[in-house]
Wavefront OBJ file of the C-alpha trace (Angstrom):
o trace
v 82.959 83.777 107.373
v 84.228 87.353 107.476
v 84.896 88.920 110.825
v 86.609 91.901 112.398
v 88.464 91.672 115.687
v 89.537 94.737 117.660
v 92.258 94.935 120.268
v 94.211 97.540 122.182
v 91.603 98.984 124.492
v 92.183 99.525 128.181
v 92.357 101.975 131.050
v 94.475 105.087 130.646
v 94.829 108.387 132.441
v 93.734 111.617 130.828
v 96.413 112.864 128.487
v 97.604 109.369 127.697
v 97.562 107.381 124.477
v 96.192 104.114 123.177
v 96.422 102.383 119.833
v 93.490 100.292 118.684
v 93.923 97.646 116.033
v 91.375 95.837 113.916
v 92.190 92.672 112.015
v 89.879 91.409 109.314
v 89.664 87.776 108.355
v 87.590 85.608 106.066
v 87.689 88.040 103.136
v 89.564 91.096 101.979
v 88.220 94.584 102.652
v 90.894 96.358 100.637
v 88.378 97.846 98.185
v 86.129 99.288 100.878
v 86.322 102.117 103.401
v 86.874 101.213 107.034
v 85.839 103.144 110.092
v 85.959 103.425 113.833
v 82.873 104.238 115.861
v 82.242 104.429 119.576
v 79.343 104.045 121.926
v 79.197 105.375 125.458
v 76.604 104.152 127.983
v 73.198 105.602 127.238
v 74.316 107.106 123.949
v 74.042 106.138 120.320
v 76.954 104.813 118.331
v 78.884 107.730 116.857
v 81.436 108.132 114.117
v 85.028 108.633 115.247
v 87.230 108.205 112.167
v 87.085 106.712 108.700
v 89.513 105.923 105.933
v 88.958 105.342 102.243
v 89.916 102.125 100.509
v 93.410 103.278 99.517
v 93.924 105.343 102.648
v 94.097 108.609 100.743
v 90.994 110.126 102.325
v 90.665 110.283 106.084
v 87.843 111.784 108.106
v 87.471 112.522 111.781
v 84.765 113.623 114.147
v 85.290 117.191 115.327
v 85.718 115.944 118.887
v 88.845 113.952 117.999
v 90.464 116.035 115.251
v 94.095 116.720 115.969
v 94.241 113.963 118.596
v 93.367 110.764 116.704
v 94.804 109.336 113.510
v 93.638 106.420 111.399
v 95.640 104.166 109.130
v 95.238 100.914 107.229
v 97.422 98.215 105.783
v 95.560 96.435 102.998
v 98.269 93.821 102.627
v 97.649 92.777 106.234
v 93.913 93.484 106.206
v 94.240 95.741 109.233
v 93.127 99.207 110.307
v 94.416 101.123 113.298
v 93.299 104.069 115.395
v 96.007 105.979 117.242
v 94.496 107.979 120.074
v 96.544 110.681 121.773
v 95.737 113.284 124.409
v 92.850 111.171 125.603
v 90.078 112.784 127.609
v 87.526 111.266 130.005
v 84.820 111.980 127.423
v 86.564 109.552 125.047
v 85.483 106.718 127.330
v 83.373 104.284 125.307
v 83.319 100.947 123.567
v 85.127 101.368 120.263
v 84.013 99.404 117.219
v 85.760 98.746 113.954
v 83.534 98.545 110.902
v 83.753 97.731 107.199
v 81.753 99.890 104.810
v 79.875 98.204 101.959
v 80.204 100.959 99.365
v 82.973 99.886 97.014
v 85.815 102.402 96.670
v 83.867 105.199 98.321
v 85.726 108.353 99.277
v 82.647 110.259 100.423
v 82.634 111.656 103.938
v 78.850 111.191 104.122
v 79.090 107.524 103.203
v 82.140 106.773 105.327
v 80.782 108.476 108.458
v 77.329 106.862 108.266
v 77.070 103.704 110.431
v 74.152 102.517 108.280
v 76.635 102.098 105.405
v 78.572 99.443 107.324
v 77.784 95.758 107.109
v 80.552 94.221 109.196
v 81.384 95.094 112.783
v 83.823 93.902 115.370
v 82.812 92.960 118.887
v 84.159 96.199 120.336
v 86.946 97.083 122.726
v 86.516 99.132 125.896
v 88.456 102.357 126.300
v 88.311 104.007 129.702
v 89.993 107.338 130.376
v 90.321 108.370 134.001
v 90.562 111.997 135.084
l 1 2 3 4 5 6 7 8 9 10 11 12 13 14 15 16 17 18 19 20 21 22 23 24 25 26 27 28 29 30 31 32 33 34 35 36 37 38 39 40 41 42 43 44 45 46 47 48 49 50 51 52 53 54 55 56 57 58 59 60 61 62 63 64 65 66 67 68 69 70 71 72 73 74 75 76 77 78 79 80 81 82 83 84 85 86 87 88 89 90 91 92 93 94 95 96 97 98 99 100 101 102 103 104 105 106 107 108 109 110 111 112 113 114 115 116 117 118 119 120 121 122 123 124 125 126 127 128 129
């Protein structure tokens, strides 16, 4: 059974950094886009960053551009989110997801949570001011 497992969350002061990792098991996702989303209390899940199947196309929410980077290693079935210059408003549960559209490079498809069919359990990121 395929599953995604995130790690790397925690408590950090504003201006600090965290690196989230997502490991996929049970099947390969190398032909599919992967993404990171987040959900703060009382808010809907929102797109943070996405990466195409070969890693050549990367997309970011405006709120994290210039601060976050996304990468993937298809040989290891992993995707990572490097978060720098963290702000209190980045506080949320972060979810890794696998998109179901084969070899998509479309921003609209990669940023849409409805186009994802596998999700991790989430990892909490808390940024203190």
